[in-house]
C-alpha positions in Angstrom: 209.4 107.2 114.4 206.5 108.9 112.6 204.3 111.0 114.8 200.6 110.3 113.9 197.9 112.8 114.6 194.2 112.0 114.2 191.7 114.8 113.7 188.3 113.2 114.5 184.7 114.2 113.8 185.7 116.6 111.1 182.6 118.4 109.7 184.5 119.0 106.4 187.6 116.8 106.1 188.9 118.6 103.0 188.8 121.9 104.8 190.7 120.4 107.8 193.3 119.1 105.3 193.6 122.5 103.7 194.1 124.2 107.1 196.8 121.6 108.1 198.6 121.9 104.8 198.5 125.7 105.0 199.9 125.7 108.6 202.6 123.2 107.7 203.6 125.2 104.6 203.8 128.4 106.8 206.2 126.5 109.0 208.4 125.7 106.1 207.4 122.0 105.9 207.0 120.0 102.7 203.6 118.3 102.5 202.1 115.4 100.5 198.3 115.3 100.6 197.7 111.6 99.9 194.6 111.5 97.8 194.1 108.1 96.0 190.6 109.0 94.8 190.8 111.3 91.8 187.6 113.2 92.8 189.1 113.9 96.2 192.4 115.0 94.6 190.4 117.4 92.4 188.4 118.7 95.3 191.4 119.5 97.5 193.2 121.0 94.5 190.3 123.4 93.9 190.1 124.2 97.6 193.8 125.1 97.8 193.3 127.4 94.9 190.3 129.2 96.3 190.6 129.3 100.1 191.4 131.6 101.7 190.4 134.2 99.2 193.5 136.4 99.9 196.0 133.6 100.4 197.7 130.9 98.3 199.4 127.7 99.1 201.8 126.7 96.3 200.8 123.2 95.3 200.5 120.8 92.3 200.0 117.2 91.6 202.8 114.8 92.5 203.1 113.9 88.8 203.5 117.5 87.6 206.8 118.6 86.1 207.2 121.2 88.9 206.6 118.7 91.7 210.2 118.7 92.8 210.1 122.4 93.4 206.6 122.7 94.9 206.2 122.5 98.7 202.7 121.0 98.8 201.8 118.0 96.5 198.6 116.2 95.9 198.6 112.5 94.9 199.9 109.1 96.0 203.7 109.2 95.3 205.4 109.4 98.7 208.7 109.5 97.0 207.8 112.7 95.1 209.1 114.9 98.0 212.8 115.3 98.6 212.1 116.0 102.3 209.3 114.0 103.8 207.9 116.3 106.5 204.1 115.9 106.6 201.7 113.5 104.9 198.0 114.2 105.1 195.9 111.1 104.4 192.7 111.5 102.5 192.4 107.9 101.7 190.4 105.2 103.5 193.4 103.0 104.3 196.8 103.7 105.8 198.9 105.2 103.0 202.0 103.3 101.7 205.4 104.7 102.8 203.8 106.8 105.6 206.7 105.8 107.9 209.0 107.9 105.7 207.4 111.1 107.0 208.0 112.9 110.2 204.3 113.4 110.7 201.2 111.7 109.4 197.8 113.5 109.7 194.7 111.3 109.6 191.4 113.1 109.2 188.2 111.3 110.2 184.8 112.7 109.2 181.6 112.4 111.0 179.8 109.8 108.9 179.8 106.1 109.9 182.0 104.9 107.0 184.7 107.5 107.7 184.6 106.7 111.4 184.9 102.9 110.7 187.9 103.4 108.4 189.4 105.8 111.0 189.1 103.2 113.7 190.8 100.6 111.5 193.7 102.9 110.7 194.0 103.8 114.4 194.2 100.1 115.4 196.7 99.5 112.6 199.1 102.2 113.8 198.6 101.4 117.5 199.4 97.7 116.9 202.7 98.7 115.4 203.7 100.9 118.3 203.3 104.4 116.8 202.6 107.3 119.2 199.1 108.5 118.4 197.6 111.9 119.3 193.9 112.5 118.8 192.2 115.9 118.4 188.4 115.8 118.7 187.1 118.6 116.4 183.7 118.6 118.1 185.4 120.4 120.9 187.2 122.9 118.6 184.5 123.6 116.1 186.3 121.9 113.3 
């Protein structure tokens, strides 16, 4: 069953997504950053290109010709990865096909709308019996 991690009260959800993707990539995991909003997809793409300044996480869009060979994908196609290790959800609703992944990472920002959507997703997973772990980023400076 998919392990679901919630990172709550994220000051910058995109930076948290970048850090999680970087760590998962360093561990040899394949990652899909679920970004149904094109502006969010563009923003996380730029962030992965520029941060950290001396590092690089190989990534591309899930529709790119190199998607099959790239360890970190951005988009909405859960089937784009041969090995479904980690999905990072940057959408407001639970992503389709999340149960295909070993781990789903939910990032909840500090604003009211983000927290409301986060609570809805939490209840959705909880009602289906998923094991949920929450990391409050206010305690970790995230």
